[in-house]
VEXVEX-792021 format. One record per residue: x, y, z of N, C-alpha, C in turn; residue in three letters. Coordinates in pm, whole numbers, padded with zeros to 5 digits, always signed. Last residue first. Layout:
N
XYZXYZXYZala;...
***
This chain:
183
+18713+04573-05835+18623+04641-05741+18494+04571-05725gly;+18876+04469-06029+18878+04403-05898+18781+04465-05796gly;+18892+04780-06189+18928+04638-06192+18934+04586-06046pro;+18603+04989-06135+18749+04967-06127+18777+04817-06129leu;+18335+05026-06117+18390+05009-06251+18540+04987-06251met;+18282+05054-05849+18199+04959-05924+18258+04926-06060arg;+18432+05266-05761+18483+05132-05741+18406+05026-05817arg;+18284+05495-05792+18373+05458-05900+18429+05314-05885ile;+18148+05528-05545+18077+05487-05665+18172+05434-05774leu;+18240+05603-05289+18301+05491-05356+18233+05444-05485gly;+18151+05833-05168+18082+05707-05137+18129+05586-05221asn;+18219+06111-05167+18314+06004-05123+18246+05876-05083arg;+18098+06342-05248+18028+06259-05151+18111+06146-05095lys;+18319+06437-05408+18246+06525-05314+18181+06438-05206val;+18427+06215-05546+18516+06313-05486+18441+06395-05378val;+18221+06039-05625+18354+05985-05585+18439+06088-05508ser;+17997+06190-05688+17986+06083-05588+18121+06036-05538his;+18107+06379-05866+18031+06425-05746+18023+06313-05641arg;+18214+06204-06061+18303+06287-05982+18230+06335-05856val;+17975+06082-06163+18084+06002-06104+18173+06088-06012val;+17829+06304-06259+17773+06216-06154+17883+06138-06086val;+18016+06407-06445+17962+06490-06337+17907+06406-06224gly;+18052+06202-06627+18161+06234-06536+18113+06322-06419leu;+17799+06214-06749+17844+06093-06689+17952+06124-06585his;+17796+06479-06852+17695+06437-06758+17739+06310-06682ala;+18024+06467-07024+18017+06561-06912+17915+06523-06808gly;+17940+06270-07202+18055+06243-07117+18056+06340-07001leu;+17727+06406-07325+17702+06280-07250+17817+06250-07156ala;+17867+06621-07440+17757+06645-07346+17733+06520-07260val;+18055+06488-07602+18101+06579-07494+17991+06603-07392cys;+17889+06338-07775+17987+06272-07689+18028+06363-07572leu;+17750+06547-07906+17678+06448-07825+17774+06378-07728leu;+17972+06661-08037+17893+06738-07942+17818+06648-07848val;+18044+06444-08202+18140+06499-08102+18069+06582-07996ala;+17814+06422-08357+17852+06314-08271+17950+06358-08163gly;+17834+06662-08501+17719+06641-08410+17748+06528-08314ala;+18075+06605-08640+18071+06716-08545+17954+06701-08449val;+17981+06387-08788+18096+06369-08701+18101+06482-08599his;+17775+06501-08940+17744+06394-08841+17857+06373-08743gly;+17926+06674-09099+17826+06726-09007+17795+06625-08899trp;+18081+06484-09240+18146+06586-09156+18047+06644-09056ala;+17883+06328-09367+17976+06266-09277+18040+06369-09183gly;+17763+06527-09522+17683+06457-09425+17772+06391-09318val;+17985+06598-09684+17921+06696-09598+17838+06629-09487ala;+18023+06353-09815+18134+06411-09737+18073+06510-09638val;+17785+06337-09949+17812+06241-09843+17928+06286-09757leu;+17818+06542-10133+17708+06551-10037+17727+06452-09921trp;+18035+06449-10283+18052+06565-10199+17940+06577-10093glu;+18164+06152-10333+18031+06210-10324+18037+06328-10229trp;+18363+05930-10494+18367+06067-10437+18226+06125-10449arg;+18241+05598-10409+18295+05699-10503+18302+05832-10432pro;+18335+05350-10169+18252+05464-10207+18319+05551-10313leu;+18493+05152-10071+18384+05113-10157+18300+05231-10211pro;+18820+05118-10033+18722+05228-10030+18609+05192-10125asn;+19005+04901-09814+18938+04928-09945+18834+05039-09927pro;+19276+05032-09625+19144+04967-09627+19079+04996-09763leu;+19620+04973-09651+19507+05058-09690+19376+04974-09688asp;+19829+04896-09369+19765+04862-09498+19648+04956-09524phe;+19972+05028-09157+20015+04898-09211+19958+04866-09349leu;+19886+05240-09005+20006+05259-09086+20055+05134-09158gly;+19642+05168-08903+19760+05154-08819+19890+05170-08893ala;+19521+05177-09228+19495+05123-09090+19623+05097-09018phe;+19460+05435-09400+19575+05344-09390+19577+05296-09246arg;+19175+05515-09566+19230+05485-09433+19345+05395-09449val;+19051+05789-09781+19086+05652-09744+19142+05642-09602gly;+18975+06015-09928+19098+06016-09844+19145+05875-09808tyr;+18742+06054-10067+18857+05997-10138+18987+05994-10058gly;+18518+06128-09941+18609+06236-09981+18732+06186-10054gly;+18406+05892-09871+18339+05967-09978+18424+06082-10026ala;+18597+05830-09665+18581+05743-09782+18517+05818-09898met;+18568+06037-09476+18695+06016-09544+18685+05930-09668val;+18288+06028-09414+18355+06151-09451+18482+06123-09531his;+18247+05761-09336+18173+05818-09448+18245+05940-09504leu;+18416+05755-09110+18446+05670-09226+18372+05725-09350val;+18277+05938-08944+18418+05962-08983+18455+05881-09105gly;+18035+05808-08911+18037+05932-08986+18178+05972-09029thr;+18136+05586-08763+18063+05564-08891+18062+05695-08973val;+18257+05694-08534+18338+05621-08634+18264+05606-08767pro;+18026+05843-08419+18156+05901-08447+18233+05821-08554met;+17810+05661-08385+17802+05775-08476+17937+05829-08516val;+17900+05481-08186+17868+05436-08320+17869+05550-08421phe;+17945+05629-07962+18043+05522-07995+18018+05469-08135met;+17711+05782-07947+17835+05845-07996+17939+05742-08035ala;+17544+05584-07835+17513+05637-07966+17636+05701-08025leu;+17668+05553-07585+17665+05441-07676+17635+05489-07819tyr;+17632+05815-07485+17765+05761-07506+17767+05645-07603leu;+17352+05831-07471+17426+05924-07556+17566+05875-07586gly;+17304+05630-07282+17248+05619-07416+17323+05708-07514arg;+17439+05746-07066+17483+05618-07118+17430+05595-07262glu;+17282+05969-07021+17424+05988-07059+17474+05859-07122ala;+17044+05849-06936+17047+05928-07061+17190+05948-07113his;+17138+05722-06697+17067+05647-06805+17076+05721-06935his;+17243+05935-06552+17330+05827-06594+17268+05747-06708val;+17005+06084-06507+17121+06142-06577+17208+06033-06631val;+16851+05894-06365+16803+05950-06491+16917+06008-06575gly;+17015+05864-06141+16985+05747-06227+16936+05795-06363arg;+17000+06119-06031+17128+06066-06075+17105+05950-06172asp;+16726+06119-05961+16778+06216-06057+16907+06165-06117his;+16719+05919-05767+16642+05901-05890+16690+05997-05998asp;+17063+05885-05651+16921+05930-05639+16847+05902-05768ser;+17289+05633-05558+17234+05716-05666+17090+05757-05641leu;+17361+05450-05370+17393+05591-05340+17335+05686-05447cys;+17318+05196-05470+17222+05252-05376+17243+05401-05347pro;+17351+05151-05813+17423+05176-05687+17325+05241-05591ala;+17120+04927-05969+17176+05063-05951+17250+05068-05818trp;+17224+04583-06031+17128+04686-05981+17200+04822-05971pro;+17386+04489-06337+17373+04488-06192+17276+04594-06149pro;+17252+04344-06629+17299+04463-06563+17287+04448-06412leu;+17385+04032-06743+17270+04112-06690+17329+04236-06622glu;+17532+03933-07054+17518+03928-06910+17391+03999-06867gly;+17493+03982-07323+17526+03844-07279+17511+03827-07131ala;+17457+04254-07352+17342+04166-07378+17367+04020-07328arg;+17712+04344-07295+17599+04393-07215+17480+04303-07233arg;+17864+04222-07488+17887+04187-07348+17768+04231-07261ala;+17762+04351-07719+17750+04206-07705+17761+04165-07557trp;+17836+04614-07664+17695+04581-07678+17675+04431-07661ile;+18117+04580-07663+18046+04624-07539+17897+04592-07548arg;+18167+04503-07926+18195+04408-07819+18121+04449-07688leu;+18105+04749-08043+18027+04632-08081+18046+04522-07973val;+18307+04906-07929+18165+04936-07903+18075+04817-07936ala;+18531+04792-08046+18513+04779-07900+18370+04808-07862val;+18489+04875-08310+18494+04730-08279+18470+04706-08129ala;+18510+05152-08270+18385+05096-08319+18380+04944-08288leu;+18777+05171-08193+18673+05209-08095+18538+05153-08141ala;+18896+05102-08433+18916+05015-08317+18806+05044-08216val;+18823+05329-08576+18770+05197-08619+18785+05094-08507leu;+18964+05523-08434+18817+05531-08445+18756+05397-08487gly;+19223+05445-08486+19176+05432-08351+19021+05442-08349ile;+19228+05514-08761+19250+05375-08719+19195+05353-08579ser;+19192+05793-08754+19096+05709-08827+19107+05563-08780lys;+19419+05866-08606+19286+05905-08558+19180+05814-08623his;+19618+05776-08774+19604+05715-08641+19464+05745-08584trp;+19573+05948-08989+19556+05807-09007+19542+05733-08876asn;+19628+06199-08868+19497+06171-08924+19474+06020-08940tyr;+19898+06156-08809+19802+06171-08699+19662+06148-08749leu;+20004+06144-09067+20020+06030-08978+19917+06037-08864ala;+19938+06402-09157+19883+06286-09225+19892+06163-09134asp;+20094+06555-08978+19950+06571-08981+19885+06449-09043arg;+20353+06476-09049+20303+06449-08913+20155+06456-08907ala;+20353+06573-09314+20378+06428-09285+20326+06392-09146ala;+20303+06851-09284+20210+06765-09357+20227+06619-09326ala;+20401+07081-09167+20400+06957-09087+20310+06853-09155ser;+20350+07294-09326+20487+07242-09329+20502+07115-09245glu;+20086+07353-09256+20114+07289-09382+20253+07231-09387glu;+20036+07292-08898+20061+07376-09019+20097+07291-09141pro;+19765+07150-08722+19905+07138-08764+19925+07220-08892leu;+19498+07150-08662+19574+07278-08645+19718+07268-08685arg;+19397+06900-08682+19340+07004-08770+19411+07134-08761val;+19543+06763-08483+19567+06733-08626+19509+06837-08719met;+19444+06874-08242+19583+06888-08282+19602+06866-08427val;+19175+06802-08228+19211+06941-08240+19356+06965-08279pro;+19222+06507-08230+19140+06579-08330+19177+06726-08337ala;+19375+06416-08012+19434+06418-08145+19356+06503-08244ser;+19202+06429-07791+19324+06507-07793+19376+06521-07935val;+18993+06258-07857+18958+06394-07820+19085+06484-07813leu;+19137+06018-07909+19061+06086-08015+19032+06231-07982gln;+19241+05956-07656+19331+05981-07769+19260+06056-07879phe;+18996+05923-07525+19091+06026-07479+19187+06059-07590ala;+18887+05703-07659+18826+05834-07674+18918+05947-07627phe;+19075+05504-07567+19059+05534-07712+18995+05674-07734leu;+19035+05515-07287+19168+05542-07346+19152+05579-07495ala;+18758+05449-07273+18810+05572-07213+18946+05609-07276val;+18761+05196-07395+18692+05308-07462+18738+05442-07403val;+18902+05061-07193+18956+05066-07332+18893+05182-07409ala;+18724+05081-06987+18849+05154-06977+18922+05159-07111trp;+18519+04913-07092+18489+05048-07048+18621+05130-07049his;+18648+04669-07127+18603+04741-07243+18571+04888-07212leu;+18698+04604-06855+18810+04618-06950+18766+04695-07073ala;+18433+04591-06757+18530+04685-06703+18644+04710-06800lys;+18327+04382-06911+18268+04515-06918+18366+04620-06867thr;+18498+04173-06821+18493+04210-06964+18438+04351-06978leu;+18437+04149-06549+18572+04194-06589+18576+04239-06735ser;+18107+04283-06479+18203+04178-06504+18337+04233-06553gly;+17950+04457-06214+17999+04459-06352+18110+04353-06368tyr;+17752+04256-05983+17833+04369-06028+17873+04359-06172gly;+17567+04066-05917+17668+04100-05818+17752+04217-05855asp;+17415+04008-06134+17349+04082-06025+17447+04129-05919ala;+17671+04060-06384+17572+03979-06311+17505+04066-06208ser;+17871+04066-06677+17794+04134-06574+17702+04031-06509asn;+18132+03818-06719+18020+03896-06766+17952+03966-06650leu;+18327+03710-06544+18367+03763-06675+18262+03858-06730phe;+18338+03778-06192+18277+03715-06310+18327+03787-06433ala;+18602+03742-05965+18514+03830-06034+18465+03761-06161met;
***
């Protein structure tokens, strides 16, 4: 299997980065509602979860940058023949939404925490420098953008998964194999 995408299919780098983003976003989507609901008496656990959420978000941003590079370095394989024109439109728009969310979510999260004076203790190892002063309006912009990015992510993810699940489970035409390792 090729490292980069080609006319023959998705490359191993694209597949690895795809599944890395799946794992990172799964953690983020589970940790976010948990961390905001932890009671005050669980402050240490809540703070640790917040910092892991922020750290994983920054890792996801780095992976998104790598995905864009890998996509531009190779060529996109042709559409799967089993996809209708409607499916292709859904996948195309969902993919744009997912890529946008991969950047909006971490950037707005960083704006929110840095402008709020919270900072980031990356992976529990070291504090990242905070170049921003406390700006309440930027905190609000970051918070709003983070929520809007989460909505975008959920809508785009739902559309993407809808097509994949319909083709893989209902139609059973093996669409998902295009993105599985070795597929």
